[in-house]
N, C-alpha and C positions, 0 to 999 in steps of 0.2 A: 504494500500500500504506500503510495507516494504522498508526501505532504505538499500542500500548495506552497508555492514559492512566496515567501514573505521577505521583502527587502529588509536588511538590517538597518539599524538606526544610523550607522555610518554611511551607508549607501544613500539613505534618505537625506542626511545632512549634506553630503557631497552634491547631490542633485540640486538641492535647494540653493546651496552656495553658488554653484555654476549658473543656475537660473538667474539669481540676483546679479551676479557679475555681468552676465550677458545682457541682461535688461538694463543695468546701469550704464553699460557701454553704449547701448542704443540711446539712452537718455543723454549721455555726454555728447554723442553725435548730434542729437536733436538740438542741444544747447549751442553747439558750434554752428549748426545750420542756421539757427536764429541769429546768432552774432554775424554770420556771413551775409545773411539776407539784409539785416539792418545796415551793415557796412556798405553793401552794394547800393542801397538807397541813399546813403549819406555822402558818398564820394563819387567823383567823376572817373571816367575810364583812364585818363592820364595819370591820376594819382594812384589808382589801382595798379597800373602797369609799372609805375616807379617802385611801389611797394613789392610787387612780385619780383621785379629785377633785383632789388636789394636783398630780399630773402633768399633768392636762389643763386646769387652770384658766387658764393663759395662752392656750392655743388657743381655749378657749370665750370668753374675754374679747375676743380678737381677731376671732373668727368664731363666733358662737353656733350656726351651722349646720354646723360642721366635722364631716364624716362619721366620721372615725376617733375623735375625742375623744367624740363623742356615742355611738358604737357601744360604746366601752369603758365609758362611764358606764352605758349601758343594761344591758350584761352584768353589771357589778359590782352594780348595784342589784337584779338579779333572781337573784343566786346564793344558794342555800341551802346549808346544811352538806353535805347529801347530794349536791346538784348540784355543789358545789365539789369534793368528793372524787372524784366520778365524772369531772369534767373534769380534775382533777389526775392521776388514774390514766391517762386517755386521753393527756394530755401526756407523762407519763413513758414509757408504752409506745411512743408515736409517736417520741419523742426517742431512745429506746434503739434502735429499729428504724433510724432515720435514721443514727445514729452507727455502728451495725453495718454497714449498707450502705456508708457512706462508707469505712470502714476496708477492707472487702472489695474495693470498687472501686479504691481507691488501691493495694491490693496486687495488683490485676489478677487476682482470683479469678474465673475465667470464669463460673461459675454465678451469681455476684452480678449480672451484667449483665441477664440476662432476669428475675431476681427483682426487681431494682431497677426495671426498666422496667414490670413488672406492678404493683408497689406504687405507683409514682409515677403510672402511668396510672389506677389506681383512684382515687387521691386527686384527680387532675385531673378525672375524670368526676364525682366528688362535688362538686368546686368548681363545675363547670358547672351541675350540678343546683341547688346553693345559689344560684348567680347567677341562674338562671331564676326562683327563688322570691323572692329578695331581692337585686336588682342592687346592686352596690357597686363602687367604684373599687378598694378594697383587695383584694377577691376577684378582680377582673380582673387586678390586678398579680400576685397569688399564682399564679393559673392560668397566666398568661403565663410566669412564671419556671419553673413546673413543666413546662410544655410545652417550653421551651428545654432544661431539664435532661434531659428524656426524649430529645430529639433528640440531645443531646451524648452521652448514654449509648449510644444506638443507633449513632451514628457511631463511637464509640470501640470498641464491641463488634465492629462490622464491620471496623474497621482491625486489631484484634488477631487476629480470626478469619482475615482474608485474609493476614496476616503469617505465621500458623502453617501455612498450606497451601503 
């Protein structure tokens, strides 16, 4: 006769810690997106280009083919006022959604789990689409982190759902 598998307290604590860390990382990302969105509304494209050049100059001097530094410079060079505001609006909305989901998940609001999973999965699919068109190491890292967070949200949702039954 086999016993039903019951996760040990250590496994449960590890799952919860990983869940909280992953969700807090998404919250930090949301905070940075909000800051970036506000910054894009507050400054002009020339100022932004100067800041990006200053921030990336050491990386470019060390490695002229640095993917992240060149990507940032490319984006900053091609921003127009309307494109800058549109991107700023996107960052603000995405950041606010992320913060809202993080707060709801940390409060263990049940409906937030499937909503977060759907939103993060949509972002993940878009990241894969972008990767197919323009492969990059940064996009691979973001997609991997998002996939891990999706799994953590699903594991936690399953754990709280099975605890309630």
